[in-house]
C-alpha positions in Angstrom: -6.6 12.3 12.2 -8.3 9.0 12.6 -6.7 5.9 13.8 -6.4 3.4 11.0 -7.2 0.4 13.3 -10.2 1.7 15.3 -11.1 5.0 13.6 -10.7 6.7 16.9 -10.1 10.5 16.8 -8.1 10.8 20.0 -4.3 10.3 19.7 -1.2 11.9 21.0 2.4 12.3 19.7 4.5 9.3 20.5 7.8 9.7 18.7 9.5 11.9 16.0 12.5 11.0 14.0 14.2 12.8 11.1 11.7 11.4 8.5 8.3 10.8 10.1 6.2 11.4 13.2 4.4 8.7 15.1 1.1 8.9 17.1 -0.4 6.7 19.7 -4.1 6.0 19.6 -5.7 6.5 23.0 -8.5 4.0 22.2 -6.7 0.9 20.8 -3.0 1.7 21.6 -2.0 1.4 17.9 1.1 3.5 17.0 0.7 4.9 13.5 2.2 7.4 11.1 -0.1 10.0 9.5 -1.0 9.3 5.9 1.1 12.2 4.6 4.1 9.8 5.1 2.6 6.9 3.1 4.6 5.9 0.0 2.9 5.7 -3.4 2.1 2.2 -4.7 5.1 2.3 -7.0 7.5 3.4 -4.2 6.1 0.7 -1.9 6.5 -2.0 -4.5 10.1 -0.9 -5.2 10.9 -1.5 -1.5 9.3 -5.0 -1.6 11.2 -5.8 -4.8 14.4 -5.6 -2.8 13.4 -8.5 -0.6 15.4 -11.6 -1.2 13.1 -14.2 0.5 13.1 -17.6 -1.2 11.2 -20.8 -0.3 14.4 -22.8 -0.2 16.2 -20.5 2.2 16.5 -22.4 5.5 16.9 -19.3 7.5 13.7 -17.8 6.2 11.9 -21.1 6.8 13.1 -21.1 10.4 11.8 -17.5 10.8 8.4 -18.5 9.4 8.3 -21.6 11.6 7.4 -19.3 14.4 3.9 -19.1 13.0 3.9 -22.4 11.1 4.4 -24.5 14.3 1.6 -23.0 16.5 -0.8 -22.6 13.6 -0.5 -26.2 12.4 -1.1 -27.4 16.0 -4.5 -25.6 15.9 -5.6 -26.6 12.4 -4.7 -30.1 11.1 -4.2 -31.0 7.5 -5.8 -31.4 5.1 -7.4 -27.9 5.8 -7.7 -25.0 3.4 -5.8 -21.8 4.0 -5.0 -18.4 2.6 -1.6 -16.8 2.8 -2.5 -13.1 2.6 0.4 -10.8 1.6 2.5 -13.7 0.3 5.2 -11.3 -1.1 7.5 -11.8 -4.1 8.8 -15.2 -2.8 5.8 -17.1 -1.3 7.3 -19.5 1.3 4.9 -20.1 4.1 2.3 -21.4 1.6 4.9 -23.8 0.2 5.7 -25.0 3.7 2.0 -25.6 4.4 1.4 -27.4 1.1 4.4 -29.7 1.9 2.6 -30.5 5.1 -0.6 -31.5 3.4 -2.6 -28.3 3.5 -4.5 -26.8 0.5 -3.3 -23.2 0.0 -4.3 -20.1 -1.8 -2.1 -17.0 -1.9 -2.9 -13.3 -2.3 -0.7 -10.3 -2.6 -1.8 -6.9 -3.9 1.5 -6.6 -6.0 2.6 -10.1 -6.7 -0.5 -12.3 -6.6 -3.5 -10.0 -7.2 -6.2 -12.6 -7.5 -9.3 -11.0 -5.8 -11.4 -14.1 -6.4 -9.5 -15.9 -3.6 -10.8 -13.2 -1.1 -14.3 -14.3 -1.8 -13.8 -17.9 -0.5 -14.0 -19.4 2.9 -11.0 -20.8 4.7 -10.1 -22.9 7.8 -7.2 -20.5 8.5 -5.6 -17.4 7.1 -1.9 -16.4 7.6 -0.5 -12.9 7.5 3.3 -12.8 8.0 4.9 -9.4 8.3 1.8 -7.8 6.6 -0.3 -5.9 9.1 2.4 -3.3 9.8 2.2 -2.3 6.1 -1.6 -1.9 5.9 -3.0 1.6 5.5 -6.4 0.4 6.8 -5.6 -2.5 9.1 -9.0 -2.4 10.9 -11.0 -2.9 7.7 -8.6 -5.4 6.1 -8.3 -7.6 9.2 -12.1 -7.6 9.8 -12.7 -8.5 6.1 -10.2 -11.4 6.3 -11.5 -12.6 9.6 -15.0 -12.7 8.0 -13.8 -15.2 5.5 -12.9 -17.7 8.2 -15.2 -20.7 8.8 -16.5 -21.0 12.4 -13.6 -22.2 14.6 -11.1 -21.0 12.0 -7.8 -19.3 12.9 -6.0 -16.2 11.7 -2.2 -16.3 12.3 -0.4 -13.0 12.3 3.3 -12.2 12.5 4.4 -8.7 13.4 6.7 -7.3 15.9 4.8 -6.1 19.0 5.7 -2.8 20.6 6.2 -3.3 24.3 7.6 0.1 25.3 8.5 3.5 23.9 12.2 2.9 24.7 12.2 -0.4 22.8 10.3 1.2 19.9 12.9 4.0 19.6 15.9 1.7 20.0 14.6 -0.8 17.5 14.7 -0.7 13.7 11.1 -1.8 12.9 9.9 1.8 12.5 12.8 2.6 10.1 11.2 0.8 7.2 9.3 3.4 5.3 6.6 0.8 4.3 5.9 0.1 8.0 3.0 2.5 9.0 1.2 0.7 11.9 2.8 -0.8 15.0 0.7 -3.0 17.2 0.9 -3.7 20.9 -0.7 -6.5 23.0 -3.4 -4.0 23.9 -4.1 -3.3 20.2 -4.7 -7.0 19.6 -6.9 -7.2 22.8 -9.0 -4.4 21.4 -9.1 -6.1 18.0 -10.1 -9.5 19.5 -12.9 -7.8 21.4 -14.2 -6.1 18.3 -14.1 -9.3 16.3 -15.5 -11.4 19.2 -12.4 -13.6 18.7 -10.4 -15.8 21.0 -6.9 -14.3 21.3 -3.7 -16.1 21.9 -0.5 -14.1 21.9 2.2 -16.8 21.3 5.2 -14.4 21.5 6.1 -10.8 20.8 6.0 -11.7 17.1 3.1 -14.3 16.7 -0.6 -13.7 17.4 -3.5 -16.1 16.9 -7.1 -15.1 16.6 -9.9 -17.8 16.5 -13.4 -17.2 15.1 -15.8 -18.4 17.7 
C-alpha cells in the first residue's frame, strides 16, 4: 500500500470510521485512504455537481480571498496564471481576471482542456483540490514543472494538526476527500521540489519555484 504523495511503503493505521479507514505515511506524514475507497469518476462528479459555488457569491469570494490576497502580493498583474481544478463555478480565476491577470482554467470534469497543461505560467492556483487527488505527488510535481522560474503555486486545503482535530472535524467525511496534508507533508514536498515554502495559515500554502 504505497503513499500517494511520496510512494513510501511504510504507513500505519491512523483512524477508522464507519465508512473508511485512514493511514498515516511514516515518510511524508500524509494521511490517506486506501484506493478501495475511491469513488468512480461518475460518483465523484455527482458529488461535485452538488456544489453551489458561484462567482458572484460574496461569501465564496471572501473564502477564496484567503489565497487571492497573499498570492497577488507575490505575483503582480499582468501575470499569467492557471487555476487548476476550477470546479463547476470558476470564481478565483474571475477574481484574478478582474484584478488584471491573464487566466486559464482546467478541471478534469468541467474544463477538460489538456492543452493548457502544456503552457508555462507565472503562478498556478489549486483551491480545495489536492485533497481530492488520487496521485497528488505526481500531479503537484507536474504542475510545479509548468511554473516559470520564480513562479508561485498557491494551494488551499485544510491542514491536519492533530489526530483529535482530524477526528472531530468534518473534512474527512466528504467521500471525495482522500488525502489529508499536514505541515510536515508540505515540508517534505517542498524539499522534493526544491521549492521555497510559505505556510500562510492552516488553509493556505505557497510554494515558489527557485
